[in-house]
C-alpha positions in Angstrom: -32.0 15.3 15.8 -31.4 18.8 14.4 -32.3 19.3 10.7 -30.4 22.0 8.7 -31.5 20.9 5.2 -33.6 23.7 4.0 -34.0 22.7 0.4 -34.4 19.2 -1.2 -30.9 17.8 -1.4 -29.3 16.8 -4.8 -28.9 13.1 -4.4 -27.4 10.5 -6.8 -29.2 7.2 -7.6 -27.5 5.3 -4.8 -28.2 8.0 -2.2 -31.9 8.2 -3.2 -32.1 4.4 -2.6 -30.7 4.9 0.9 -33.6 7.2 1.7 -36.0 4.3 1.9 -36.9 3.3 5.4 -36.7 -0.4 4.8 -33.1 0.2 3.5 -32.3 2.1 6.7 -33.6 -0.6 8.9 -31.5 -3.3 7.2 -28.5 -1.1 6.3 -25.9 -2.4 8.8 -26.7 -6.1 8.5 -27.5 -6.4 4.8 -27.3 -3.3 2.7 -23.9 -1.9 3.6 -22.1 -5.2 3.1 -23.9 -5.7 -0.2 -23.1 -2.2 -1.4 -19.4 -2.6 -0.5 -19.2 -5.9 -2.4 -20.9 -4.3 -5.4 -18.4 -1.4 -5.4 -15.2 -3.2 -4.6 -16.0 -6.8 -5.7 -14.6 -8.1 -2.4 -16.1 -8.9 1.0 -15.5 -6.4 3.8 -14.3 -7.2 7.3 -16.1 -4.6 9.3 -14.3 -5.2 12.5 -10.9 -4.8 10.8 -12.2 -1.6 9.2 -13.2 -0.2 12.6 -10.0 -1.0 14.3 -8.0 0.7 11.5 -10.2 3.8 11.5 -10.0 4.0 15.3 -6.2 3.7 15.2 -5.9 6.5 12.6 -8.1 8.8 14.7 -5.6 8.7 17.5 -6.6 10.5 20.7 -8.8 13.4 19.8 -9.1 16.2 22.3 -12.3 17.8 21.1 -15.6 16.5 19.6 -15.4 14.0 16.7 -17.6 14.4 13.6 -18.7 11.4 11.6 -19.6 12.8 8.1 -22.0 10.6 6.2 -22.6 8.6 9.3 -25.6 6.6 7.9 -27.1 4.8 10.8 -24.1 5.6 12.9 -22.4 2.2 13.5 -18.9 3.8 13.8 -20.2 6.7 15.8 -21.9 4.4 18.3 -18.8 2.3 18.8 -16.7 5.5 19.4 -19.2 7.0 21.8 -19.1 3.8 24.0 -15.4 4.1 24.5 -14.6 5.4 28.1 -13.2 8.9 28.1 -13.8 9.4 24.3 -14.8 13.0 23.4 -18.4 13.8 22.3 -19.4 12.2 19.0 -21.5 13.8 16.4 -23.1 12.1 13.4 -23.9 14.1 10.2 -25.9 12.7 7.2 -28.3 14.0 4.6 -30.6 11.0 4.8 -33.5 11.5 7.2 -34.3 7.7 7.2 -30.7 6.8 8.1 -30.6 9.3 10.9 -33.9 8.3 12.4 -32.7 4.7 12.4 -29.4 5.8 13.9 -31.2 7.7 16.7 -33.1 4.5 17.6 -30.1 2.3 17.5 -28.0 4.7 19.6 -30.8 4.8 22.2 -30.9 1.0 22.3 -27.1 0.7 22.6 -26.9 3.4 25.3 -24.5 5.4 23.0 -24.5 9.2 23.4 -24.3 10.4 19.8 -25.7 13.7 18.7 -27.2 13.4 15.1 -27.5 16.2 12.7 -29.1 16.4 9.3 -27.0 18.5 6.9 -25.5 18.1 3.4 -21.8 17.9 2.9 -19.5 19.5 1.7 -20.8 22.3 4.0 -20.0 21.5 7.6 -22.1 23.6 10.0 -19.6 24.0 12.8 -17.4 26.8 14.1 -13.8 27.3 13.0 -11.3 25.0 14.9 -14.0 23.4 17.0 -13.5 19.7 16.2 -10.8 17.2 17.2 -11.3 14.9 14.2 -13.5 14.4 11.1 -14.2 10.9 10.1 -15.7 9.6 6.8 -16.2 5.9 7.1 -17.3 5.0 3.6 -19.0 8.3 2.6 -16.2 10.2 0.8 -17.2 8.9 -2.6 -20.7 10.4 -2.3 -19.3 13.9 -2.2 -18.7 15.5 -5.6 -16.9 18.7 -4.6 -13.8 17.3 -2.9 -12.0 20.6 -2.8 -14.7 22.4 -1.0 -15.2 19.5 1.4 -11.5 19.5 2.4 -11.5 23.2 2.8 -14.4 22.8 5.2 -12.6 20.0 7.0 -9.5 22.1 7.4 -11.6 25.0 8.7 -13.5 23.1 11.4 -10.5 21.1 12.7 -8.4 22.2 15.6 -4.6 22.4 15.0 -3.3 18.8 14.7 -6.9 17.5 14.4 -7.2 14.5 12.0 -9.2 13.8 8.9 -9.7 10.0 8.4 -11.6 8.6 5.4 -12.3 5.2 3.8 -13.4 4.9 0.2 -12.7 2.7 -2.8 -10.5 3.0 -5.8 -12.0 4.1 -9.1 -13.0 1.2 -11.4 -11.7 0.9 -15.0 -13.7 2.2 -17.9 -16.5 1.8 -18.8 -17.6 1.0 -15.3 -16.3 4.4 -14.1 -19.0 6.2 -16.1 -21.7 4.1 -14.5 -20.4 4.9 -11.1 -20.5 8.7 -11.9 -24.0 8.4 -13.3 -25.1 6.8 -10.0 -23.7 9.8 -8.0 -20.5 8.0 -6.9 -17.1 9.7 -7.1 -14.2 7.4 -6.1 -10.7 8.9 -6.2 -7.1 7.8 -6.5 -4.6 8.2 -3.7 -2.8 10.8 -5.8 -6.0 13.0 -6.2 -6.8 12.7 -2.5 -3.3 13.7 -1.5 -3.3 16.7 -3.9 -6.7 17.9 -2.6 -5.7 17.5 1.0 -2.5 19.5 0.4 -4.4 22.2 -1.5 -6.7 22.6 1.6 -3.7 23.0 3.9 -3.8 19.5 5.4 -0.5 17.9 6.1 1.0 14.5 7.0 -1.1 12.6 4.4 -0.9 8.9 4.8 -2.5 6.0 3.0 -3.2 2.6 4.6 -4.0 -0.5 2.6 -7.0 -2.4 3.8 -8.2 -4.2 0.7 -10.7 -3.6 -0.8 -10.7 -0.1 0.8 -8.5 2.9 0.3 -8.1 4.5 3.8 -6.4 7.8 4.2 -5.4 10.2 7.0 -4.3 13.8 7.1 -4.2 16.5 9.7 -4.5 20.2 10.2 -1.1 21.7 10.7 0.1 23.8 13.6 3.2 25.9 14.4 4.9 22.7 15.5 3.7 20.4 12.7 6.2 19.9 9.8 4.7 19.6 6.4 
């Protein structure tokens, strides 16, 4: 596992909790479902979530990056697909990544894990076939910078796929922000994607999630 975090990261309260090793060990079975219920007030069907994310990714022709991968449950499933491009998992949590490395080894899934802090994405221009954010988008405060980075690292027609949750009503919204969570509306996500040069924005309903897709344009891609 490569570690590119040179200074202590700025983490919100929820992310600091995820740094605990016991949380990482129980993340997929207990913590992630409980966190999703707390944020959305509805149960989450993980298999339906995966099927939707996989469908929206399409058929990438270059490596796929899972940003905020946690312990890598999506990355592992992608990596086990026959013929799927190389899969990379990026997260700022050392505990999550170490757990992810162990689980990938047990599953026989070839995932390359990298410790780094979004919104910066330490990849060359036009080097990735897709960027996935399966439940990590609301941890990133600087959405504009993130999507500029996504647009930079994607190949032409490469896709950005993200799952998040809708902002709660006041006064709960202030509590979410104080915990380091930044949920957005569909309109704000669409505007930020367009400002970064991403095209063909789509929103898919999978209650309680807000799932979106956009792609990097090419000479043949209409806006």
